[in-house]
C-alpha positions as CSV (number, residue, x, y, z in Angstrom):
1,M,0.2,0.1,0.2
2,D,1.3,3.7,-1.0
3,K,2.2,6.3,1.1
4,L,2.9,9.7,0.4
5,V,6.1,11.4,2.9
6,I,6.0,15.2,3.1
7,N,8.8,17.4,4.3
8,G,7.3,20.4,5.2
9,G,8.6,24.0,5.2
10,N,9.0,24.2,1.3
11,P,8.1,27.8,-0.6
12,L,5.9,27.2,-3.2
13,S,5.8,29.0,-6.9
14,G,5.3,28.5,-10.7
15,S,2.1,27.2,-12.1
16,V,0.3,23.9,-12.2
17,V,-2.8,22.6,-15.1
18,I,-5.9,21.9,-13.3
19,S,-7.4,18.4,-13.9
20,G,-11.2,17.9,-15.4
21,A,-13.8,17.5,-12.7
22,K,-14.2,13.9,-10.9
23,N,-17.8,15.1,-10.1
24,A,-18.4,16.0,-13.7
25,V,-16.7,13.1,-15.7
26,L,-18.1,10.2,-13.5
27,P,-22.3,11.5,-14.8
28,L,-21.2,12.5,-17.8
29,M,-19.7,8.7,-18.6
30,A,-23.1,7.4,-16.7
31,A,-25.0,9.5,-19.9
32,S,-23.3,7.8,-22.4
33,L,-25.8,4.9,-22.0
34,L,-28.5,7.2,-22.7
35,V,-27.0,7.2,-26.5
36,D,-27.1,4.4,-29.4
37,G,-23.5,5.3,-30.4
38,K,-20.2,7.0,-29.4
39,T,-19.5,9.6,-27.2
40,K,-16.6,11.5,-26.9
41,L,-15.0,12.9,-23.5
42,N,-11.9,15.3,-23.4
43,G,-10.1,16.3,-20.4
44,V,-10.8,13.3,-18.5
45,P,-8.9,13.2,-15.3
46,N,-6.7,9.5,-14.9
47,L,-8.5,8.7,-11.3
48,H,-9.3,5.4,-9.7
49,D,-12.9,6.4,-9.5
50,T,-13.1,6.8,-13.7
51,S,-11.4,3.7,-13.6
52,T,-14.0,2.4,-11.4
53,M,-16.8,3.8,-13.8
54,I,-15.3,2.6,-16.9
55,R,-14.7,-1.1,-15.7
56,L,-18.5,-0.6,-15.0
57,L,-19.4,0.9,-18.5
58,G,-17.7,-2.5,-19.7
59,M,-19.6,-4.8,-17.5
60,V,-22.5,-3.5,-18.8
61,G,-21.8,-4.0,-22.6
62,A,-20.3,-0.6,-23.3
63,E,-17.1,-0.4,-25.2
64,T,-14.4,2.3,-24.2
65,E,-11.0,3.8,-25.1
66,F,-9.4,5.7,-22.7
67,R,-5.8,7.2,-23.7
68,E,-4.3,10.9,-23.0
69,Q,-7.6,12.1,-21.2
70,C,-9.8,11.6,-24.1
71,L,-12.4,8.7,-23.3
72,T,-14.7,7.2,-26.1
73,I,-17.7,5.4,-25.1
74,D,-19.7,3.2,-27.8
75,A,-23.0,2.5,-25.5
76,S,-24.6,0.5,-29.1
77,K,-23.7,-2.7,-27.8
78,V,-25.2,-2.4,-23.7
79,N,-26.4,-6.4,-23.0
80,S,-26.4,-6.1,-19.5
81,L,-28.7,-3.7,-17.1
82,E,-26.7,-4.5,-13.9
83,A,-24.1,-2.9,-11.6
84,P,-22.3,-4.9,-9.2
85,Y,-21.8,-5.2,-5.4
86,E,-18.1,-5.1,-6.4
87,L,-17.5,-1.6,-8.1
88,V,-20.6,0.0,-6.4
89,K,-19.8,-0.3,-2.8
90,T,-16.6,1.2,-3.6
91,M,-17.5,4.1,-5.3
92,R,-21.3,5.5,-4.8
93,A,-21.4,7.6,-8.2
94,S,-21.8,4.0,-9.8
95,F,-25.5,4.5,-9.3
96,Y,-25.4,6.9,-11.6
97,V,-25.7,4.2,-14.3
98,M,-29.7,3.8,-12.8
99,G,-31.5,6.9,-14.2
100,P,-30.0,6.4,-18.0
101,L,-30.7,2.6,-17.7
102,L,-33.9,3.1,-16.7
103,G,-34.6,5.5,-19.1
104,R,-33.3,4.0,-22.2
105,F,-34.0,0.2,-21.8
106,G,-36.6,0.6,-18.9
107,E,-34.9,-1.2,-16.6
108,A,-32.1,-1.3,-13.8
109,R,-30.6,-3.6,-11.3
110,V,-27.7,-1.5,-9.0
111,S,-26.1,-2.5,-6.5
112,L,-27.1,-0.5,-3.2
113,P,-24.1,2.3,-3.0
114,G,-21.0,2.6,-0.7
115,G,-17.7,4.8,-1.1
116,C,-16.7,7.1,1.3
117,A,-16.9,6.2,5.2
118,W,-18.7,9.2,6.5
119,G,-22.0,9.5,6.7
120,P,-25.5,8.6,5.7
121,R,-25.8,9.9,2.1
122,P,-29.3,7.9,1.3
123,V,-30.6,6.8,-2.8
124,D,-34.0,7.8,-1.0
125,Y,-34.2,10.9,-3.5
126,H,-33.1,9.1,-6.4
127,L,-35.6,6.2,-5.6
128,K,-38.6,8.7,-4.9
129,G,-37.8,10.6,-8.3
130,F,-38.1,7.3,-10.2
131,E,-41.0,6.2,-8.9
132,K,-43.1,9.6,-9.8
133,L,-41.9,9.0,-13.1
134,G,-43.3,5.8,-13.2
135,A,-40.9,3.1,-12.1
136,E,-41.4,0.1,-10.1
137,I,-38.6,0.2,-7.1
138,V,-37.9,-3.7,-4.9
139,L,-34.8,-4.4,-2.9
140,E,-33.8,-8.0,-3.8
141,D,-30.7,-9.1,-2.0
142,G,-29.0,-6.3,-1.8
143,Y,-29.7,-4.6,-5.4
144,I,-32.3,-2.0,-6.4
145,I,-34.2,-3.0,-8.9
146,A,-36.3,-0.5,-10.8
147,R,-38.8,-1.2,-14.4
148,A,-40.9,0.9,-16.2
149,K,-42.9,0.2,-19.7
150,K,-42.0,3.6,-20.2
151,L,-40.8,6.3,-18.1
152,K,-43.5,9.2,-18.1
153,G,-43.1,12.7,-16.8
154,A,-44.3,14.2,-12.9
155,R,-43.4,16.8,-10.9
156,I,-40.6,16.3,-8.5
157,H,-39.6,18.2,-5.7
158,F,-36.8,17.9,-3.4
159,E,-36.8,18.9,0.2
160,I,-32.8,19.6,0.2
161,P,-30.9,19.7,-3.5
162,S,-29.6,17.2,-4.1
163,V,-26.4,17.1,-6.3
164,G,-26.6,12.8,-7.2
165,A,-30.3,12.6,-7.4
166,T,-30.7,15.6,-9.5
167,G,-28.3,14.6,-12.4
168,N,-30.0,10.9,-12.3
169,I,-33.4,11.8,-12.3
170,V,-32.4,14.5,-15.0
171,M,-30.8,11.7,-17.0
172,A,-33.8,9.6,-16.5
173,A,-36.5,12.2,-17.8
174,V,-34.9,13.4,-21.0
175,L,-36.2,10.1,-22.7
176,A,-39.5,10.0,-20.4
177,E,-43.0,10.6,-22.1
178,G,-44.0,14.2,-21.4
179,I,-43.0,16.8,-19.2
180,T,-40.2,16.8,-15.8
181,R,-40.3,19.1,-13.9
182,I,-38.1,19.5,-10.8
183,T,-37.8,21.8,-8.1
184,N,-35.0,22.6,-5.9
185,A,-32.5,20.9,-8.4
186,A,-28.9,21.4,-7.5
187,M,-27.1,24.0,-9.4
188,E,-23.9,22.7,-9.1
189,P,-21.5,23.6,-12.1
190,H,-21.2,19.6,-12.8
191,I,-24.7,19.2,-12.7
192,V,-25.1,22.3,-15.0
193,Q,-22.8,20.4,-17.8
194,V,-24.8,17.4,-17.5
195,C,-28.0,19.2,-18.2
196,E,-25.9,21.3,-20.7
197,V,-24.5,18.1,-22.6
198,L,-27.7,16.1,-22.4
199,N,-29.0,19.2,-24.4
200,E,-25.8,18.9,-26.7
201,M,-27.3,15.1,-27.2
202,G,-30.6,16.4,-28.1
203,A,-32.8,16.7,-25.2
204,Q,-34.9,19.4,-24.3
205,I,-33.9,20.7,-20.6
206,E,-35.2,24.5,-19.5
207,G,-33.6,26.3,-17.1
208,V,-30.1,24.9,-16.7
209,G,-28.2,26.6,-14.1
210,T,-31.4,27.4,-12.0
211,N,-33.0,25.2,-9.1
212,I,-35.7,24.2,-11.7
213,L,-35.6,22.0,-14.0
214,K,-38.3,21.7,-17.0
215,I,-37.2,18.9,-19.5
216,H,-39.5,17.9,-22.6
217,G,-38.8,14.0,-23.1
218,V,-37.6,13.1,-26.4
219,D,-37.6,9.8,-28.7
220,S,-33.7,9.5,-29.1
221,L,-30.4,10.9,-28.0
222,N,-27.3,12.1,-30.3
223,P,-23.1,11.0,-29.3
224,V,-21.5,14.2,-28.9
225,E,-17.9,14.9,-27.9
226,V,-17.3,17.8,-24.8
227,T,-14.9,18.8,-23.0
228,T,-14.9,18.0,-19.0
229,I,-15.0,21.1,-16.9
230,P,-12.4,22.1,-14.7
231,D,-12.2,20.7,-11.0
232,M,-13.0,23.3,-8.6
233,I,-12.3,21.3,-5.9
234,E,-8.9,20.3,-7.1
235,A,-8.3,23.9,-7.8
236,G,-9.8,25.0,-4.1
237,T,-7.1,22.5,-2.5
238,F,-4.4,23.9,-4.3
239,L,-5.4,27.8,-3.7
240,M,-5.3,27.0,0.2
241,A,-1.8,25.3,-0.4
242,G,-0.9,28.6,-2.0
243,A,-2.6,30.8,0.4
244,T,1.0,29.9,3.4
245,L,3.6,28.5,1.2
246,G,3.8,30.3,-2.1
247,N,2.8,32.5,-4.8
248,I,1.5,29.9,-7.6
249,T,-0.8,30.3,-10.7
250,L,-3.7,27.8,-12.2
251,N,-4.7,27.3,-14.9
252,N,-7.3,25.5,-16.6
253,V,-9.6,27.1,-13.9
254,N,-13.2,28.7,-14.4
255,P,-12.8,31.6,-11.4
256,T,-16.4,32.0,-11.3
257,H,-17.2,28.3,-10.1
258,L,-15.0,29.6,-7.1
259,S,-16.3,33.0,-6.3
260,I,-17.1,32.3,-2.4
261,V,-13.6,30.3,-1.9
262,M,-11.8,33.2,-3.4
263,Q,-13.8,35.9,-1.4
264,K,-13.4,33.6,2.0
265,L,-9.1,33.6,1.1
266,E,-9.2,37.4,0.6
267,Q,-11.4,37.9,3.8
268,A,-8.1,35.7,5.5
269,G,-5.5,38.0,3.9
270,C,-4.7,37.0,0.8
271,R,-4.2,38.6,-2.4
272,I,-5.8,36.8,-5.3
273,H,-5.4,37.7,-9.2
274,V,-8.2,35.9,-12.0
275,D,-7.0,36.7,-15.5
276,G,-9.6,34.5,-18.0
277,N,-8.7,30.6,-17.3
278,S,-6.0,31.7,-14.4
279,I,-5.9,31.9,-10.7
280,S,-3.0,33.3,-9.0
281,I,-2.6,33.7,-5.3
282,E,0.5,35.2,-3.2
283,K,1.4,33.7,-0.2
284,C,0.1,35.6,3.2
285,D,2.3,35.4,6.2
286,R,-0.1,35.1,8.7
287,L,-3.6,34.3,8.0
288,E,-6.5,35.7,9.5
289,A,-8.7,33.4,11.2
290,V,-12.2,33.1,9.3
291,D,-15.1,31.8,10.1
292,M,-17.3,29.9,7.5
293,T,-20.4,27.5,6.7
294,T,-20.8,24.5,3.7
295,D,-23.7,24.9,1.8
296,V,-24.9,23.8,-1.9
297,Y,-24.0,25.8,-4.4
298,P,-23.0,28.8,-4.9
299,G,-22.1,28.6,-0.9
300,F,-18.9,27.2,0.2
301,P,-18.5,23.3,-1.0
302,T,-18.3,20.6,1.5
303,D,-15.5,19.7,-0.5
304,L,-13.5,21.7,0.8
305,Q,-14.2,22.1,4.0
306,A,-11.2,19.7,5.5
307,Q,-9.0,22.1,3.5
308,W,-10.1,24.8,4.8
309,I,-10.1,24.0,8.8
310,A,-6.6,22.6,7.6
311,L,-5.2,26.0,6.6
312,M,-7.3,27.7,9.9
313,S,-4.7,25.6,12.1
314,V,-2.2,28.4,11.1
315,A,-4.0,31.3,11.1
316,K,-4.4,34.2,13.6
317,G,-7.2,33.9,16.1
318,S,-10.2,31.3,16.1
319,S,-12.3,30.1,13.8
320,I,-16.0,28.4,13.8
321,I,-16.1,26.2,10.9
322,T,-19.9,24.8,10.1
323,D,-20.9,21.7,7.9
324,T,-24.6,22.2,6.8
325,I,-24.5,19.4,4.1
326,Y,-22.7,16.5,6.2
327,H,-23.0,16.7,9.7
328,D,-20.3,13.6,10.5
329,R,-17.4,14.7,8.0
330,F,-14.8,15.4,10.2
331,S,-12.5,12.3,10.2
332,H,-9.5,14.4,9.4
333,V,-10.2,16.4,12.8
334,P,-8.2,13.8,15.0
335,E,-5.5,13.4,12.4
336,L,-4.6,16.9,11.9
337,V,-5.0,17.0,15.8
338,R,-2.0,14.4,15.7
339,L,-0.2,17.4,13.4
340,G,-0.3,20.2,16.3
341,A,-3.4,21.5,15.4
342,N,-5.9,22.9,18.3
343,I,-9.7,21.8,17.1
344,S,-12.7,21.0,19.1
345,L,-15.6,19.4,17.4
346,E,-18.9,19.1,18.8
347,N,-22.1,17.6,16.4
348,N,-21.6,19.5,12.8
349,V,-19.6,22.7,14.0
350,V,-15.8,22.4,14.6
351,V,-13.8,25.4,16.4
352,V,-10.0,26.1,15.1
353,R,-7.8,28.0,17.2
354,G,-4.5,28.6,15.2
355,V,-1.5,27.9,16.4
356,E,1.7,29.4,15.3
357,K,3.1,26.2,13.3
358,L,2.1,22.5,13.0
359,K,4.6,19.5,13.1
360,G,5.4,16.3,11.0
361,A,3.7,13.2,12.0
362,Q,2.2,10.0,10.9
363,V,-1.0,10.2,10.1
364,M,-3.8,8.4,8.1
365,S,-6.4,9.7,5.2
366,T,-9.7,9.0,6.0
367,D,-11.7,9.9,2.8
368,I,-10.8,11.8,-0.5
369,R,-10.9,15.4,0.8
370,A,-9.7,14.5,4.5
371,S,-6.7,13.0,2.6
372,A,-5.8,16.8,0.9
373,S,-6.3,18.5,4.2
374,L,-3.7,16.3,5.5
375,V,-1.6,17.1,2.9
376,I,-2.0,21.1,2.9
377,A,-1.1,20.5,6.9
378,A,1.7,18.4,6.0
379,L,2.8,21.1,3.3
380,M,2.7,23.3,6.2
381,A,4.7,21.7,9.3
382,E,8.0,21.5,10.3
383,G,9.8,17.8,10.0
384,R,8.3,15.0,8.0
385,T,4.8,13.6,7.9
386,D,4.1,10.1,6.2
387,I,0.3,9.9,4.9
388,S,-1.0,6.1,4.6
389,R,-4.0,4.9,2.9
390,I,-3.9,7.4,0.1
391,Y,-6.3,5.4,-2.1
392,H,-8.4,7.6,-0.9
393,I,-6.8,10.7,-2.7
394,D,-6.2,8.6,-5.7
395,R,-9.9,8.6,-6.3
396,G,-10.3,12.7,-6.4
397,Y,-7.1,14.2,-7.0
398,E,-4.7,13.0,-10.5
399,R,-0.8,12.1,-9.2
400,I,-1.2,15.1,-6.6
401,E,2.6,14.6,-5.7
402,K,3.6,15.4,-8.7
403,K,1.8,18.5,-8.9
404,F,3.1,19.6,-5.8
405,Q,6.8,18.5,-6.8
406,S,6.1,20.8,-9.7
407,L,5.8,23.7,-7.6
408,G,8.9,23.0,-5.0
409,A,7.1,20.9,-2.2
410,D,9.6,17.6,-0.8
411,I,6.7,15.1,-1.5
412,C,7.2,11.6,-3.0
413,R,4.9,8.5,-3.0
414,E,6.5,5.5,-1.3
415,T,5.3,1.8,-0.8
416,E,4.4,1.1,3.1
């Protein structure tokens, strides 16, 4: 099993290219199942999760070719409607295939999902939405089976704007009969891209980018070639590393996706410059503590909560961080404490009292974003830090150690 070894304190400088968004490419890969033909996705990051989804597409009969960030998916020969437990248990995004399979073929059999260890992220919203569209849902031997002779448009309202359910229901509804209206839909950039790509395929979705979607069902969709949007979470992670460690430039970013993150960094004392698809950040010798509460887009993303806590651990003063999305997503807190952070946790609220410096130690990653927070903390810390179980970080970050090496960090991958 691999680990990251980091000797902290090195200043960072230079530029880094941000990869395509994992959270966009996974539903786009699933959406390819709606098309009787070849879909071509560019800017696809080479991640463990994309490899898992490629395997899953192969298991349902799609043919794939992946080289140099370009993924071609031919879904003309899909011959299985089942997503098996051994894949779905490792990645919750596998559940995205249910909507496309149900929409195109009238049936899907998908194992109950697994994925990151933190928090209950139930699929109830997905299933209730499918039922509203006319599907019959049964649970059998750990599998959710959905069947419908023909899906029919319906009115669907989410009590909480669910990213996964919005994407899944939209992918099912584009081939349904009649009109589907989704209210309180998620507005995250990757959901917006999924809707835009579906429209390029021939779907008729109105209200893209708002929380009310109106979907006019069509008979079939056509193959397209698209480029994945930049990964705002990877970009936010590198911005936070640059906040205390150096003057760095991020290329291939969409600054509008990061408005709230840049606003918070400026409140903390950072100087940020935006130039087209690039963002530059100048390091701040001592950050000011800034409170933060996560929220659905365009609010502060929960996927950057752990990284913000790491940054605030060396800020001047105390900050309060609240996660309103996932109330128990704090497995990184005890690991940051091992590095010398002064953090107290109660329910979904963290109080961070900034310290002068962190010190290296052996720590363990527990999920994708927790891993990233430990990397940031280790880069800031004095001495050596070993981060184990980094298969988590490989699920969501493409060659993170190589990118930080290019900026001057003393970081390497070793086999334990």
